[in-house]
N, CA, C and O atoms as a MOPAC input file, in Angstrom:
PM7 MOZYME 1SCF
protein

 N    -68.59700 1   174.45000 1  -126.46900 1
 C    -67.38200 1   174.07500 1  -125.77400 1
 C    -67.52700 1   172.70200 1  -125.10500 1
 O    -66.59700 1   171.89500 1  -125.11200 1
 N    -68.70900 1   172.45300 1  -124.52600 1
 C    -68.93100 1   171.16500 1  -123.87200 1
 C    -68.88300 1   170.02900 1  -124.89500 1
 O    -68.36900 1   168.94700 1  -124.61300 1
 N    -69.42700 1   170.29200 1  -126.09200 1
 C    -69.39600 1   169.25600 1  -127.12600 1
 C    -67.96600 1   168.95500 1  -127.55100 1
 O    -67.60000 1   167.80000 1  -127.77000 1
 N    -67.17000 1   170.00100 1  -127.66200 1
 C    -65.77200 1   169.82100 1  -128.04500 1
 C    -65.03500 1   168.99500 1  -126.98900 1
 O    -64.29200 1   168.07300 1  -127.32600 1
 N    -65.23800 1   169.31900 1  -125.73500 1
 C    -64.58100 1   168.57600 1  -124.64600 1
 C    -65.04600 1   167.12300 1  -124.64100 1
 O    -64.24400 1   166.21400 1  -124.42300 1
 N    -66.32800 1   166.90200 1  -124.87800 1
 C    -66.84900 1   165.54000 1  -124.91100 1
 C    -66.25000 1   164.76500 1  -126.08600 1
 O    -65.92400 1   163.58600 1  -125.95300 1
 N    -66.10400 1   165.42600 1  -127.23200 1
 C    -65.53000 1   164.77000 1  -128.40500 1
 C    -64.06600 1   164.42100 1  -128.16200 1
 O    -63.62000 1   163.33300 1  -128.52800 1
 N    -63.31500 1   165.33000 1  -127.54800 1
 C    -61.90600 1   165.07100 1  -127.24500 1
 C    -61.78800 1   163.89800 1  -126.27700 1
 O    -60.94700 1   163.01600 1  -126.45100 1
 N    -62.64100 1   163.90000 1  -125.26000 1
 C    -62.62400 1   162.80600 1  -124.28900 1
 C    -62.97600 1   161.47500 1  -124.95500 1
 O    -62.35100 1   160.45400 1  -124.66600 1
 N    -63.95600 1   161.47900 1  -125.82800 1
 C    -64.35700 1   160.25600 1  -126.52400 1
 C    -63.22500 1   159.73200 1  -127.40600 1
 O    -62.97800 1   158.52700 1  -127.44000 1
 N    -62.54100 1   160.62000 1  -128.11600 1
 C    -61.42200 1   160.19900 1  -128.96700 1
 C    -60.27200 1   159.66200 1  -128.13400 1
 O    -59.65400 1   158.66000 1  -128.49400 1
 N    -59.98600 1   160.32000 1  -127.02600 1
 C    -58.90000 1   159.86300 1  -126.15600 1
 C    -59.23100 1   158.49200 1  -125.58300 1
 O    -58.36100 1   157.62600 1  -125.49300 1
 N    -60.47700 1   158.29700 1  -125.19800 1
 C    -60.88100 1   157.00300 1  -124.65300 1
 C    -60.80100 1   155.92700 1  -125.71700 1
 O    -60.34700 1   154.81600 1  -125.44200 1
 N    -61.23300 1   156.23900 1  -126.92100 1
 C    -61.20600 1   155.25600 1  -128.00400 1
 C    -59.77800 1   154.87700 1  -128.35700 1
 O    -59.49100 1   153.70000 1  -128.57700 1
 N    -58.87200 1   155.85800 1  -128.41400 1
 C    -57.48900 1   155.53500 1  -128.75900 1
 C    -56.82000 1   154.76900 1  -127.62300 1
 O    -55.99700 1   153.89100 1  -127.88100 1
 N    -57.15200 1   155.07800 1  -126.38400 1
 C    -56.58600 1   154.32800 1  -125.25900 1
 C    -57.08600 1   152.89100 1  -125.28600 1
 O    -56.33600 1   151.96400 1  -124.98000 1
 N    -58.35600 1   152.70300 1  -125.65100 1
 C    -58.90700 1   151.34900 1  -125.73000 1
 C    -58.25600 1   150.58000 1  -126.87000 1
 O    -57.92400 1   149.40400 1  -126.71800 1
 N    -58.07300 1   151.23400 1  -128.00500 1
 C    -57.48000 1   150.57200 1  -129.16000 1
 C    -56.03400 1   150.18800 1  -128.88300 1
 O    -55.55600 1   149.19100 1  -129.42300 1
 N    -55.32200 1   150.95400 1  -128.05500 1
 C    -53.92900 1   150.67700 1  -127.76500 1
 C    -53.76300 1   149.70400 1  -126.60300 1
 O    -52.64400 1   149.29700 1  -126.29200 1
 N    -54.85400 1   149.33200 1  -125.96800 1
 C    -54.77300 1   148.42900 1  -124.82000 1
 C    -54.29600 1   147.05700 1  -125.26300 1
 O    -54.62400 1   146.60900 1  -126.36200 1
 N    -53.51800 1   146.38300 1  -124.41100 1
 C    -53.05900 1   145.04200 1  -124.77500 1
 C    -54.22000 1   144.07200 1  -124.82900 1
 O    -55.26100 1   144.32800 1  -124.22400 1
 N    -54.06900 1   142.96000 1  -125.54100 1
 C    -55.14800 1   141.98700 1  -125.61000 1
 C    -55.48200 1   141.43500 1  -124.22400 1
 O    -54.62300 1   141.35500 1  -123.34500 1
 N    -56.71300 1   141.06700 1  -124.05700 1
 C    -57.15100 1   140.51300 1  -122.77100 1
 C    -56.40200 1   139.22600 1  -122.48100 1
 O    -56.08400 1   138.47100 1  -123.40000 1
 N    -56.11600 1   138.96900 1  -121.20500 1
 C    -55.44600 1   137.71300 1  -120.88100 1
 C    -56.29400 1   136.52600 1  -121.31900 1
 O    -57.51500 1   136.63000 1  -121.43900 1
 N    -55.65000 1   135.42600 1  -121.54900 1
 C    -56.34800 1   134.25600 1  -122.07700 1
 C    -56.96900 1   133.38300 1  -121.00000 1
 O    -57.48200 1   132.30800 1  -121.30900 1
 N    -56.93700 1   133.81300 1  -119.74900 1
 C    -57.55300 1   133.00800 1  -118.69700 1
 C    -59.02000 1   132.75400 1  -119.01600 1
 O    -59.54500 1   131.68800 1  -118.69400 1
 N    -59.69100 1   133.72000 1  -119.64800 1
 C    -61.09400 1   133.51300 1  -120.00800 1
 C    -61.25000 1   132.33200 1  -120.96900 1
 O    -62.20200 1   131.56200 1  -120.84500 1
 N    -60.33100 1   132.18100 1  -121.91800 1
 C    -60.38200 1   131.02900 1  -122.83000 1
 C    -60.04200 1   129.73800 1  -122.09400 1
 O    -60.61500 1   128.68400 1  -122.36800 1
 N    -59.11700 1   129.83300 1  -121.17200 1
 C    -58.65500 1   128.67500 1  -120.42300 1
 C    -59.77400 1   128.02700 1  -119.61600 1
 O    -59.77400 1   126.81200 1  -119.41800 1
 N    -60.72200 1   128.83000 1  -119.15300 1
 C    -61.78100 1   128.30000 1  -118.27900 1
 C    -63.14100 1   128.18400 1  -118.96400 1
 O    -64.06400 1   127.60900 1  -118.38700 1
 N    -63.28700 1   128.70800 1  -120.16400 1
 C    -64.59000 1   128.66900 1  -120.83900 1
 C    -64.88100 1   127.28900 1  -121.41200 1
 O    -64.06900 1   126.72800 1  -122.14700 1
 N    -66.03800 1   126.75100 1  -121.07100 1
 C    -66.42700 1   125.41500 1  -121.55000 1
 C    -66.62300 1   125.38000 1  -123.06000 1
 O    -66.42400 1   124.33400 1  -123.67800 1
 N    -67.01100 1   126.50400 1  -123.66900 1
 C    -67.24700 1   126.52200 1  -125.10900 1
 C    -65.97700 1   126.82500 1  -125.90500 1
 O    -66.02000 1   126.89600 1  -127.13400 1
 N    -64.87700 1   127.00100 1  -125.23200 1
 C    -63.59300 1   127.27000 1  -125.90300 1
 C    -62.60400 1   126.19900 1  -125.48500 1
 O    -62.82200 1   125.01900 1  -125.75700 1
 N    -61.54000 1   126.58100 1  -124.84100 1
 C    -60.53600 1   125.60000 1  -124.45600 1
 C    -60.97100 1   124.66000 1  -123.35400 1
 O    -60.75100 1   123.45200 1  -123.44000 1
 N    -61.59100 1   125.20900 1  -122.31100 1
 C    -61.96000 1   124.44100 1  -121.11300 1
 C    -60.75800 1   123.65900 1  -120.59000 1
 O    -60.89300 1   122.54400 1  -120.08700 1
 N    -59.58700 1   124.26400 1  -120.71800 1
 C    -58.33500 1   123.63900 1  -120.30000 1
 C    -58.35500 1   123.29100 1  -118.81300 1
 O    -57.73200 1   122.31900 1  -118.38700 1
 N    -59.07200 1   124.08800 1  -118.03400 1
 C    -59.11000 1   123.90500 1  -116.58800 1
 C    -59.74300 1   122.56800 1  -116.20800 1
 O    -59.56300 1   122.09800 1  -115.08500 1
 N    -60.47500 1   121.95600 1  -117.12200 1
 C    -61.08200 1   120.65500 1  -116.83800 1
 C    -60.02600 1   119.55500 1  -116.71100 1
 O    -60.26000 1   118.54200 1  -116.05200 1
 N    -58.87000 1   119.75300 1  -117.33900 1
 C    -57.83200 1   118.71400 1  -117.33400 1
 C    -56.50800 1   119.16100 1  -116.72700 1
 O    -55.72000 1   118.32200 1  -116.28900 1
 N    -56.24800 1   120.46400 1  -116.69200 1
 C    -54.94800 1   120.97800 1  -116.26100 1
 C    -55.06300 1   121.84800 1  -115.02200 1
 O    -56.06500 1   122.53400 1  -114.82100 1
 N    -54.02400 1   121.81400 1  -114.19000 1
 C    -53.89300 1   122.71300 1  -113.05000 1
 C    -52.94600 1   123.84200 1  -113.41800 1
 O    -52.02300 1   123.67100 1  -114.21400 1
 N    -53.19900 1   125.00700 1  -112.81700 1
 C    -52.33000 1   126.16200 1  -112.98200 1
 C    -51.54800 1   126.38300 1  -111.69600 1
 O    -51.94100 1   125.88800 1  -110.64000 1
 N    -50.44500 1   127.12200 1  -111.77400 1
 C    -49.73700 1   127.48200 1  -110.55100 1
 C    -50.65900 1   128.28700 1  -109.62600 1
 O    -51.57500 1   128.96400 1  -110.09200 1
 N    -50.41100 1   128.20900 1  -108.32700 1
 C    -51.21100 1   128.94600 1  -107.35200 1
 C    -51.27100 1   130.42500 1  -107.72200 1
 O    -50.24600 1   131.04300 1  -108.00700 1
 N    -52.47100 1   130.98300 1  -107.71600 1
 C    -52.67600 1   132.39400 1  -108.00100 1
 C    -52.79000 1   132.74000 1  -109.47100 1
 O    -53.10700 1   133.88200 1  -109.80300 1
 N    -52.54600 1   131.80300 1  -110.35400 1
 C    -52.61400 1   132.08800 1  -111.79200 1
 C    -53.99900 1   131.85300 1  -112.36900 1
 O    -54.27500 1   132.23300 1  -113.50700 1
 N    -54.86800 1   131.23000 1  -111.58900 1
 C    -56.21800 1   130.93500 1  -112.04300 1
 C    -56.94100 1   130.14700 1  -110.98300 1
 O    -56.43000 1   129.97700 1  -109.87600 1
 N    -58.11900 1   129.66700 1  -111.30200 1
 C    -58.89000 1   128.91100 1  -110.31500 1
 C    -58.16900 1   127.62500 1  -109.89800 1
 O    -57.50900 1   126.96500 1  -110.70000 1
 N    -58.32000 1   127.30500 1  -108.63600 1
 C    -57.75100 1   126.05100 1  -108.13600 1
 C    -58.62200 1   124.89500 1  -108.60900 1
 O    -59.84700 1   125.00800 1  -108.66400 1
 N    -57.98900 1   123.80100 1  -108.94500 1
 C    -58.70200 1   122.62400 1  -109.40600 1
 C    -57.90900 1   121.37100 1  -109.03800 1
 O    -56.70400 1   121.43800 1  -108.79200 1
 N    -58.57900 1   120.26000 1  -109.00400 1
 C    -57.90100 1   118.98300 1  -108.74800 1
 C    -57.68900 1   118.21300 1  -110.04100 1
 O    -57.31400 1   117.04000 1  -110.01300 1
 N    -57.92400 1   118.86100 1  -111.16900 1
 C    -57.78600 1   118.19900 1  -112.47000 1
 C    -56.39800 1   117.59300 1  -112.61800 1
 O    -55.39400 1   118.21600 1  -112.27200 1
 N    -56.35500 1   116.37300 1  -113.13500 1
 C    -55.05700 1   115.72900 1  -113.32700 1
 C    -55.01200 1   114.84600 1  -114.57200 1
 O    -54.16200 1   113.96200 1  -114.67800 1
 N    -55.91300 1   115.08200 1  -115.49700 1
 C    -55.89100 1   114.32700 1  -116.75200 1
 C    -54.66400 1   114.74000 1  -117.55500 1
 O    -53.96300 1   113.89700 1  -118.11500 1
 N    -54.41300 1   116.04400 1  -117.60500 1
 C    -53.23600 1   116.56900 1  -118.28800 1
 C    -52.21800 1   117.04600 1  -117.27300 1
 O    -52.52800 1   117.13100 1  -116.08500 1
 N    -51.00900 1   117.35900 1  -117.71500 1
 C    -49.97800 1   117.80300 1  -116.78400 1
 C    -50.27200 1   119.17500 1  -116.19500 1
 O    -50.99700 1   119.97800 1  -116.78200 1
 N    -49.69400 1   119.42900 1  -115.01900 1
 C    -49.76700 1   120.75000 1  -114.39600 1
 C    -48.99900 1   121.71500 1  -115.30100 1
 O    -47.91600 1   121.38700 1  -115.78600 1
 N    -49.55600 1   122.88500 1  -115.52500 1
 C    -48.96200 1   123.83500 1  -116.46900 1
 C    -48.13400 1   124.87400 1  -115.71700 1
 O    -48.63300 1   125.94100 1  -115.36200 1
 N    -46.88500 1   124.55500 1  -115.48300 1
 C    -45.94800 1   125.44700 1  -114.80600 1
 C    -45.24100 1   126.31800 1  -115.84000 1
 O    -44.88400 1   125.84300 1  -116.91800 1
 N    -45.04100 1   127.58600 1  -115.51100 1
 C    -44.43800 1   128.52800 1  -116.44000 1
 C    -43.06900 1   128.11100 1  -116.95000 1
 O    -42.79500 1   128.22400 1  -118.14500 1
 N    -42.19600 1   127.62700 1  -116.05300 1
 C    -40.84500 1   127.23800 1  -116.47600 1
 C    -40.91100 1   126.12500 1  -117.52100 1
 O    -40.17300 1   126.14700 1  -118.50600 1
 N    -41.78200 1   125.17100 1  -117.30600 1
 C    -41.93300 1   124.06800 1  -118.27400 1
 C    -42.49700 1   124.57700 1  -119.59600 1
 O    -42.07600 1   124.13100 1  -120.66400 1
 N    -43.44400 1   125.50600 1  -119.53200 1
 C    -44.03900 1   126.05500 1  -120.74900 1
 C    -42.98200 1   126.80900 1  -121.55400 1
 O    -42.92800 1   126.68700 1  -122.77800 1
 N    -42.13900 1   127.59100 1  -120.86800 1
 C    -41.09700 1   128.34200 1  -121.56400 1
 C    -40.05200 1   127.40800 1  -122.16000 1
 O    -39.51300 1   127.68900 1  -123.23000 1
 N    -39.75800 1   126.29800 1  -121.47900 1
 C    -38.81200 1   125.31700 1  -122.00500 1
 C    -39.35700 1   124.67000 1  -123.26900 1
 O    -38.61700 1   124.45800 1  -124.23000 1
 N    -40.63700 1   124.36000 1  -123.27100 1
 C    -41.25700 1   123.77200 1  -124.47000 1
 C    -41.19600 1   124.74100 1  -125.63900 1
 O    -40.94400 1   124.33200 1  -126.77300 1
 N    -41.42400 1   126.01100 1  -125.37400 1
 C    -41.37100 1   127.03800 1  -126.41000 1
 C    -42.71700 1   127.29200 1  -127.06400 1
 O    -43.60800 1   126.44200 1  -127.06000 1
 N    -42.83500 1   128.46700 1  -127.61900 1
 C    -44.09100 1   128.90000 1  -128.23900 1
 C    -44.52000 1   127.99800 1  -129.38900 1
 O    -45.70300 1   127.68500 1  -129.52400 1
 N    -43.58300 1   127.58300 1  -130.20600 1
 C    -43.92400 1   126.76600 1  -131.37000 1
 C    -44.53100 1   125.42500 1  -130.95000 1
 O    -45.55300 1   125.00600 1  -131.49300 1
 N    -43.90700 1   124.76300 1  -129.99500 1
 C    -44.41400 1   123.47000 1  -129.53000 1
 C    -45.75500 1   123.62700 1  -128.81700 1
 O    -46.64400 1   122.78900 1  -128.96500 1
 N    -45.89500 1   124.70100 1  -128.04700 1
 C    -47.17500 1   124.94400 1  -127.37100 1
 C    -48.27700 1   125.19200 1  -128.38900 1
 O    -49.38500 1   124.67100 1  -128.26900 1
 N    -47.95000 1   125.99600 1  -129.39300 1
 C    -48.94100 1   126.28800 1  -130.43800 1
 C    -49.36700 1   124.99700 1  -131.13100 1
 O    -50.55700 1   124.76100 1  -131.33900 1
 N    -48.39200 1   124.16500 1  -131.48800 1
 C    -48.70500 1   122.90200 1  -132.15800 1
 C    -49.54400 1   121.99900 1  -131.25600 1
 O    -50.44600 1   121.30900 1  -131.73300 1
 N    -49.24900 1   122.00200 1  -129.95300 1
 C    -50.01400 1   121.18000 1  -129.01800 1
 C    -51.47000 1   121.63200 1  -128.93300 1
 O    -52.35900 1   120.81800 1  -128.68200 1
 N    -51.71700 1   122.91600 1  -129.13900 1
 C    -53.09000 1   123.41800 1  -129.12300 1
 C    -53.77900 1   123.19500 1  -130.46900 1
 O    -54.96800 1   122.88300 1  -130.51800 1
 N    -53.04000 1   123.35400 1  -131.54200 1
 C    -53.62600 1   123.17800 1  -132.87400 1
 C    -53.97900 1   121.71500 1  -133.10200 1
 O    -55.11200 1   121.39900 1  -133.46500 1
 N    -53.01900 1   120.82200 1  -132.89300 1
 C    -53.25600 1   119.39200 1  -133.12400 1
 C    -52.27400 1   118.55400 1  -132.31100 1
 O    -51.23400 1   118.15400 1  -132.83400 1
 N    -52.58300 1   118.27900 1  -131.04000 1
 C    -51.66900 1   117.51500 1  -130.19000 1
 C    -51.46800 1   116.08100 1  -130.66500 1
 O    -50.52000 1   115.41800 1  -130.24600 1
 N    -52.34200 1   115.60200 1  -131.52600 1
 C    -52.24300 1   114.22300 1  -132.00200 1
 C    -51.06000 1   114.01200 1  -132.93800 1
 O    -50.66800 1   112.87100 1  -133.18400 1
 N    -50.49000 1   115.08000 1  -133.45800 1
 C    -49.29000 1   114.94600 1  -134.29900 1
 C    -48.11200 1   114.44500 1  -133.47500 1
 O    -47.34300 1   113.59500 1  -133.92300 1
 N    -47.98000 1   114.98200 1  -132.26000 1
 C    -46.87200 1   114.57700 1  -131.38900 1
 C    -47.19600 1   113.29700 1  -130.62700 1
 O    -46.30200 1   112.50500 1  -130.32800 1
 N    -48.48000 1   113.09300 1  -130.31200 1
 C    -48.88500 1   111.92600 1  -129.52700 1
 C    -50.25000 1   111.45000 1  -130.01800 1
 O    -51.27500 1   111.97200 1  -129.57800 1
 N    -50.28300 1   110.48300 1  -130.91000 1
 C    -51.55500 1   110.01000 1  -131.45800 1
 C    -52.52100 1   109.45100 1  -130.41100 1
 O    -53.72300 1   109.36300 1  -130.66300 1
 N    -52.00500 1   109.07500 1  -129.24300 1
 C    -52.85700 1   108.50300 1  -128.19500 1
 C    -53.35200 1   109.53100 1  -127.17600 1
 O    -53.99000 1   109.15800 1  -126.19200 1
 N    -53.07400 1   110.80000 1  -127.39200 1
 C    -53.47600 1   111.82300 1  -126.42900 1
 C    -54.99700 1   111.93200 1  -126.33800 1
 O    -55.71200 1   111.63400 1  -127.29400 1
 N    -55.47000 1   112.35900 1  -125.18600 1
 C    -56.90000 1   112.62700 1  -125.02200 1
 C    -57.19400 1   114.11700 1  -125.18900 1
 O    -58.34700 1   114.54100 1  -125.11900 1
 N    -56.14500 1   114.90400 1  -125.41000 1
 C    -56.33300 1   116.35200 1  -125.59700 1
 C    -56.94200 1   116.60500 1  -126.96900 1
 O    -56.44500 1   116.09900 1  -127.97400 1
 N    -58.02000 1   117.38900 1  -127.01300 1
 C    -58.66000 1   117.68400 1  -128.30500 1
 C    -57.77700 1   118.54700 1  -129.19400 1
 O    -57.00200 1   119.35900 1  -128.68800 1
 N    -57.87900 1   118.38900 1  -130.49700 1
 C    -57.16100 1   119.25500 1  -131.43400 1
 C    -57.94000 1   120.55500 1  -131.64200 1
 O    -58.71500 1   120.68300 1  -132.58900 1
 N    -57.72400 1   121.50700 1  -130.74900 1
 C    -58.51400 1   122.73700 1  -130.72600 1
 C    -58.44800 1   123.52600 1  -132.02400 1
 O    -59.45500 1   124.09300 1  -132.44800 1
 N    -57.29200 1   123.57500 1  -132.66100 1
 C    -57.16700 1   124.29700 1  -133.92200 1
 C    -57.73400 1   123.52000 1  -135.09200 1
 O    -58.48700 1   124.06000 1  -135.90200 1
 N    -57.36900 1   122.25300 1  -135.17700 1
 C    -57.83400 1   121.42100 1  -136.29700 1
 C    -59.35100 1   121.30400 1  -136.30000 1
 O    -59.97100 1   121.28800 1  -137.36300 1
 N    -59.95100 1   121.22400 1  -135.12200 1
 C    -61.41400 1   121.13300 1  -135.03900 1
 C    -62.09000 1   122.49700 1  -134.97200 1
 O    -63.30700 1   122.59000 1  -134.81200 1
 N    -61.29900 1   123.54200 1  -135.09500 1
 C    -61.79500 1   124.92800 1  -135.10700 1
 C    -62.56400 1   125.30700 1  -133.83400 1
 O    -63.50400 1   126.10000 1  -133.87700 1
 N    -62.15100 1   124.73200 1  -132.71200 1
 C    -62.72100 1   125.13700 1  -131.42600 1
 C    -62.12300 1   126.46900 1  -130.99800 1
 O    -62.77000 1   127.26300 1  -130.31500 1
 N    -60.88900 1   126.70100 1  -131.40500 1
 C    -60.19500 1   127.96300 1  -131.16300 1
 C    -59.65300 1   128.46400 1  -132.49200 1
 O    -59.15200 1   127.68300 1  -133.30000 1
 N    -59.75600 1   129.78600 1  -132.71700 1
 C    -59.16100 1   130.32900 1  -133.93700 1
 C    -57.68700 1   130.66100 1  -133.68000 1
 O    -57.21000 1   130.54300 1  -132.55200 1
 N    -56.98400 1   131.06800 1  -134.70600 1
 C    -55.54500 1   131.31600 1  -134.60400 1
 C    -55.21600 1   132.37600 1  -133.56000 1
 O    -54.24300 1   132.23000 1  -132.82000 1
 N    -56.00700 1   133.43300 1  -133.49100 1
 C    -55.75500 1   134.49500 1  -132.50900 1
 C    -55.96000 1   133.98500 1  -131.08600 1
 O    -55.20900 1   134.35100 1  -130.18200 1
 N    -56.96000 1   133.15200 1  -130.88400 1
 C    -57.20200 1   132.59200 1  -129.55300 1
 C    -56.07600 1   131.64500 1  -129.14300 1
 O    -55.66500 1   131.62500 1  -127.98300 1
 N    -55.58500 1   130.87400 1  -130.08900 1
 C    -54.46000 1   129.98100 1  -129.80500 1
 C    -53.23400 1   130.80300 1  -129.43900 1
 O    -52.51700 1   130.46300 1  -128.49900 1
 N    -52.98800 1   131.88200 1  -130.17400 1
 C    -51.85600 1   132.76200 1  -129.84800 1
 C    -52.00300 1   133.34500 1  -128.44600 1
 O    -51.02400 1   133.42800 1  -127.70500 1
 N    -53.21000 1   133.74600 1  -128.08100 1
 C    -53.44100 1   134.28000 1  -126.72900 1
 C    -53.14200 1   133.23100 1  -125.67100 1
 O    -52.53300 1   133.54100 1  -124.64700 1
 N    -53.56100 1   132.00000 1  -125.90500 1
 C    -53.29900 1   130.93000 1  -124.94200 1
 C    -51.80400 1   130.62900 1  -124.84100 1
 O    -51.29600 1   130.38900 1  -123.74600 1
 N    -51.11100 1   130.64000 1  -125.94900 1
 C    -49.66600 1   130.40100 1  -125.93300 1
 C    -48.98400 1   131.47400 1  -125.08800 1
 O    -48.14800 1   131.15500 1  -124.24300 1
 N    -49.32900 1   132.73200 1  -125.30600 1
 C    -48.72900 1   133.81500 1  -124.52300 1
 C    -49.07800 1   133.68600 1  -123.05000 1
 O    -48.23900 1   133.96000 1  -122.19200 1
 N    -50.29000 1   133.27800 1  -122.74500 1
 C    -50.72100 1   133.04600 1  -121.35900 1
 C    -49.85600 1   131.95300 1  -120.71700 1
 O    -49.40800 1   132.10000 1  -119.58000 1
 N    -49.62900 1   130.87500 1  -121.43900 1
 C    -48.87300 1   129.75600 1  -120.90500 1
 C    -47.41500 1   130.10200 1  -120.64000 1
 O    -46.86300 1   129.72000 1  -119.60800 1
 N    -46.79100 1   130.81900 1  -121.56100 1
 C    -45.37500 1   131.16900 1  -121.34300 1
 C    -45.21400 1   132.23700 1  -120.27200 1
 O    -44.11900 1   132.40800 1  -119.73600 1
 N    -46.28200 1   132.95700 1  -119.95000 1
 C    -46.21800 1   133.99200 1  -118.91600 1
 C    -46.54900 1   133.44800 1  -117.52300 1
 O    -46.45200 1   134.18400 1  -116.54100 1
 N    -46.93200 1   132.18500 1  -117.42200 1
 C    -47.26700 1   131.60900 1  -116.11400 1
 C    -46.06600 1   131.64100 1  -115.18800 1
 O    -44.92300 1   131.53900 1  -115.63500 1
 N    -46.32700 1   131.78400 1  -113.89100 1
 C    -45.21500 1   131.75200 1  -112.93800 1
 C    -44.62400 1   130.36100 1  -112.81200 1
 O    -43.67900 1   130.16000 1  -112.05000 1

């Protein structure tokens, strides 16, 4: 009986984990080996670590939603298409971020306050 209960609990835990939403992209935003976006961009208060970075624009949610998911995605994949003089790295083109990671960052950006 104990084995059965343990098996049921294990299956329930596994299905709950599998159904869990993807982790927020803040980890990608601050990781030096991934986006390291925090090195150049500020987030709204409470959305992530405070920084004085000002190389790139402050990432406010309203502005991100106005730009739209497609433009944000393109800016992460290859910002040089829209602005050849940008200092922002082409995270997708250089394969610093994969497609799923870029999608996570886009969703993170549009969800900002």
